[in-house]
C-alpha positions as CSV (number, residue, x, y, z in Angstrom):
1,M,-3.4,25.1,19.4
2,T,-6.1,24.1,16.8
3,A,-7.0,20.5,16.1
4,T,-5.7,21.0,12.5
5,F,-2.2,22.2,13.8
6,L,-2.1,19.3,16.2
7,S,-2.9,16.8,13.6
8,I,-0.1,18.2,11.4
9,L,2.3,18.1,14.4
10,L,1.3,14.7,15.7
11,G,0.3,13.0,12.4
12,A,-3.1,11.6,11.4
13,A,-5.8,11.3,14.0
14,P,-6.6,7.7,14.8
15,L,-9.4,6.1,12.8
16,H,-12.5,4.8,14.5
17,V,-15.5,2.6,13.6
18,G,-17.8,4.6,11.6
19,D,-15.1,6.6,9.9
20,K,-14.5,6.6,6.1
21,A,-11.5,4.5,5.3
22,P,-8.7,6.7,3.6
23,D,-8.2,5.7,0.0
24,F,-4.7,4.6,-1.0
25,T,-2.6,2.9,-3.7
26,L,0.1,0.5,-3.0
27,N,2.0,-2.1,-5.0
28,D,1.3,-5.9,-4.7
29,T,4.1,-8.6,-4.7
30,D,4.3,-8.3,-8.6
31,G,4.8,-4.5,-8.4
32,H,1.1,-3.7,-9.7
33,P,-0.8,-0.9,-8.1
34,V,-3.7,-1.9,-5.8
35,T,-6.2,0.9,-5.0
36,L,-8.5,0.6,-1.9
37,S,-11.6,2.3,-3.6
38,R,-11.4,-0.2,-6.6
39,L,-11.4,-3.1,-4.2
40,L,-14.3,-1.5,-2.3
41,G,-16.2,-1.4,-5.6
42,Q,-16.3,-5.3,-5.5
43,G,-17.4,-5.4,-1.8
44,P,-16.1,-5.2,1.7
45,V,-12.4,-5.4,2.5
46,I,-10.5,-6.9,5.4
47,L,-7.3,-4.8,5.6
48,A,-4.7,-6.4,7.8
49,F,-1.6,-4.5,8.7
50,F,1.3,-6.7,10.1
51,P,4.8,-5.6,11.3
52,K,7.3,-7.8,9.6
53,A,7.3,-10.8,7.2
54,F,8.6,-14.1,8.4
55,T,8.4,-13.2,12.2
56,P,6.4,-15.6,14.3
57,G,3.3,-13.6,15.0
58,C,3.0,-12.4,11.5
59,T,3.5,-15.9,10.1
60,R,0.8,-17.2,12.5
61,E,-1.5,-14.3,11.5
62,L,-1.2,-14.7,7.8
63,T,-1.3,-18.5,7.9
64,S,-4.5,-18.2,9.9
65,Y,-6.0,-16.1,7.1
66,Q,-4.8,-18.6,4.5
67,Q,-6.5,-21.5,6.5
68,R,-9.8,-19.5,6.8
69,Y,-9.7,-17.8,3.4
70,G,-12.8,-19.7,2.3
71,E,-14.8,-17.9,5.0
72,V,-13.6,-14.5,3.6
73,E,-14.7,-15.6,0.1
74,A,-18.0,-16.7,1.3
75,K,-18.6,-13.1,2.5
76,G,-17.8,-11.8,-0.8
77,A,-14.9,-9.9,0.8
78,T,-11.3,-9.1,-0.4
79,L,-8.4,-9.6,2.1
80,V,-5.3,-7.6,1.7
81,A,-2.3,-7.8,4.1
82,V,0.1,-4.8,4.3
83,S,3.5,-4.3,5.9
84,T,6.4,-1.9,5.3
85,D,8.5,-4.9,3.9
86,D,9.5,-4.3,0.2
87,S,7.6,-6.1,-2.5
88,A,10.3,-8.8,-3.1
89,T,10.2,-9.8,0.7
90,Q,6.3,-9.7,0.5
91,K,6.5,-12.0,-2.5
92,R,8.6,-14.6,-0.7
93,F,6.5,-14.3,2.4
94,K,3.2,-14.8,0.3
95,E,4.7,-17.9,-1.2
96,S,5.8,-19.4,2.3
97,V,2.3,-18.9,3.9
98,K,0.7,-20.0,0.6
99,A,-1.4,-16.8,0.7
100,P,-4.3,-16.8,-1.7
101,Y,-4.8,-13.1,-1.2
102,Q,-2.7,-10.0,-1.9
103,L,0.2,-8.7,0.1
104,L,1.0,-5.0,-0.3
105,S,4.2,-3.1,0.3
106,D,4.1,0.1,2.2
107,P,7.8,0.9,2.3
108,D,7.9,4.3,3.8
109,G,5.1,3.3,6.3
110,K,2.8,6.4,5.1
111,I,-0.3,4.2,4.8
112,A,0.3,2.2,8.0
113,S,0.8,5.5,9.8
114,Q,-2.5,6.8,8.4
115,Y,-4.4,3.8,9.4
116,G,-3.0,2.4,12.7
117,G,0.4,3.8,13.3
118,T,3.8,2.5,13.1
119,I,6.3,1.2,15.6
120,P,9.6,3.2,15.4
121,V,12.6,0.7,15.7
122,V,15.9,2.4,16.5
123,N,18.1,0.1,14.5
124,L,15.9,0.1,11.3
125,V,15.9,2.9,8.7
126,K,12.1,2.5,8.5
127,P,9.2,1.9,10.9
128,L,7.2,-1.2,11.2
129,A,3.5,-1.2,10.9
130,K,1.4,-1.8,14.0
131,R,-0.7,-5.0,14.0
132,V,-4.1,-3.8,13.3
133,T,-6.8,-5.1,11.1
134,F,-9.8,-3.0,9.6
135,V,-13.0,-4.4,8.3
136,I,-14.4,-2.0,5.6
137,D,-17.8,-2.2,4.1
138,G,-18.3,-1.6,0.4
139,S,-19.2,2.0,1.0
140,G,-15.9,2.6,2.7
141,T,-17.1,2.8,6.1
142,I,-14.8,1.1,8.9
143,Q,-17.0,-1.6,10.6
144,Q,-14.5,-3.2,12.9
145,I,-10.9,-2.4,14.2
146,V,-9.0,-5.4,15.8
147,T,-5.6,-4.6,17.2
148,G,-2.5,-6.1,18.7
149,N,-2.4,-9.7,19.5
150,D,-6.2,-9.9,19.0
151,A,-5.4,-9.3,15.3
152,V,-3.4,-12.5,15.1
153,D,-6.5,-14.5,15.1
154,P,-8.7,-13.4,12.1
155,A,-12.0,-14.7,13.8
156,A,-13.2,-11.3,14.8
157,A,-12.4,-9.6,11.5
158,I,-14.0,-12.4,9.5
159,S,-17.1,-12.6,11.7
160,S,-17.7,-8.8,11.6
161,C,-17.3,-8.6,7.9
162,P,-20.4,-7.7,6.1
163,M,-21.7,-10.0,3.2
164,R,-21.2,-8.4,-0.2
165,K,-24.6,-7.0,-1.4
166,K,-25.9,-8.8,-4.4
167,S,-26.3,-6.4,-7.4
């Protein structure tokens, strides 16, 4: 079998440091479209996928980003958090963790699958996003990937995020 046929059969190939981040458009908590390439036009992006709003690990992760958001801003970076939760749930979650950054809804898990994969859950209609964070420089190149429990603490993502280049 060819690599192309396998990738169609098995889904997207995993992303690695040095790869170009696939562009996407997802809705924010107010239903407005957010496009990665537009965000990258402003500088680096920290793209944090999380499984499910209001769960302990996800609440800890997004609260940690809220507490350290000043460090993200100091780098001139944009932080966005993505899950397969609907926009209304994301909006309530954003308010509960007092997030100064955008939460995006990927209801069918398509973008989560493309980036880090999804977790199939038998009793749920849709899969959950795996916990994985991508640090993407302004040119769209992935600089760092933090996965699993390591992604709950934003320290590695923030420290590896490049500074926005002054124009």
